[in-house]
C-alpha positions, 0 to 999 in steps of 0.5 A: 913162582912162590909168593912170600906171605907178609907176616902180620904186624903186631898191633900196638897197644894204645896207652891213651891218656892213662899212661904206659901199658903196664900202668893200664894193666895194673889199673885193670887188675886193681879195679875189679867190678864188685859183684852185686850181692843180695843182702840176706836179712837174718832173723835174730839169734833167738828166732834162729834157735826157735826155727832150729828147734822146730826143724830138728827135734827128736820127736814131734811132741818135743818140736811143738813143746819147744816151739811154744816155749820159745815163742813165749820166751820171745814175747816176754823178751826184748828181742826184735822179732817180726809179727810175720815170724811169730805168725809163721811159727804159730801156724807151724805149731797148729799144723803139728798139733794136727799131726799128732792126732791119732788116725782114729780121731775121726772114726765115729765108733771112738765116741761110743763106749764099748760094752765088752771089758777088753774093748773098753780097756783098749778104748780107754787106753787109746783115749788116755794116751791121747789126753796125756799128749794133749795136756803135755803139748798144751801145758795143762796140769789140770784139765776141766772136763766140762771145758774140754768136752766142748773142744775139738777133738772131744767134740768132733763136728766132722763125725757129729760125735762127742764125748759126754761127761760120763765118758770122760770120767770113765777115761779119767778113772782109767788114767787114775788107775794107771797112776798117771793122774788123780781126780782134783775134786770129789765130783770128778770134774777136774783131773790132775795129769802127771805127764811129767813126774814130780822128780822130773820137775825137780830136775827141770826147775834146778836146771833152770836155776843154773842156766838163768844164774839164779842158783849162784846169784843174789836171786837164789832165794825164791818164794812159791809165788816167785816160782808161779810168776816165773812164766815157765811150764812148771809155773802153773803146777798146783801149789800142793805139788810144788811143795812136794817138788820142793821136798824132792829138791831138798832131798836131792841137794838142789835147795835149802829152806830159807823159810819152810813155813812160808815156802821160801827156798834157796837154790844151792850151787 
């Protein structure tokens, strides 16, 4: 004898105090628990730009140069940036400065002047290339031999070797012969290094005047002292070379003289 199975009765949906089932479903669909989201504290726009310049440069030198420039600008601006951010950026720059050191920097023989001319030329070339990069990254237009020879890597504690004044003057003479610099005094203590040409500086200063709005504003007139007080990489260029740069800018149509005798220029927009 076959026994018929009883079909289970559908469970009735409880409405409770909230009303009908439809209202309950509607209530459930409308009220969704919010997911907890962690709020990320983003750095200010300037800090973001600084970090991007460090992470995505075209060369290591540009990475360091841009980072140092942005830190200087951040310090001078009113932008809120934590000390931790500046400390991290400073550490990153220090690390990258070490990265540009040539492989031979800790080799003892690189602190000994070669006797044969061919080896001497190669030795001078290696050191002069490094010195140009060193000056560019540290934004030094004139290096003082007596000051620099007491610093690393010219004085290398690891190898217990150092370059003396005569050796640095030998390298300086090579730089001058290659037209990358000139001696700034007769005693050959101060060496002017042209890690950018004056023509390049003329373009850079004019671009700055456009970006800052000076070229088209009331502040288009600047004295040579204003240029020095601008806090830019070209502000520490010697006055003699700044005057030469002004002449190049005049030839390019970037400026006109407001008072040539007093070295007062006016940007042309």
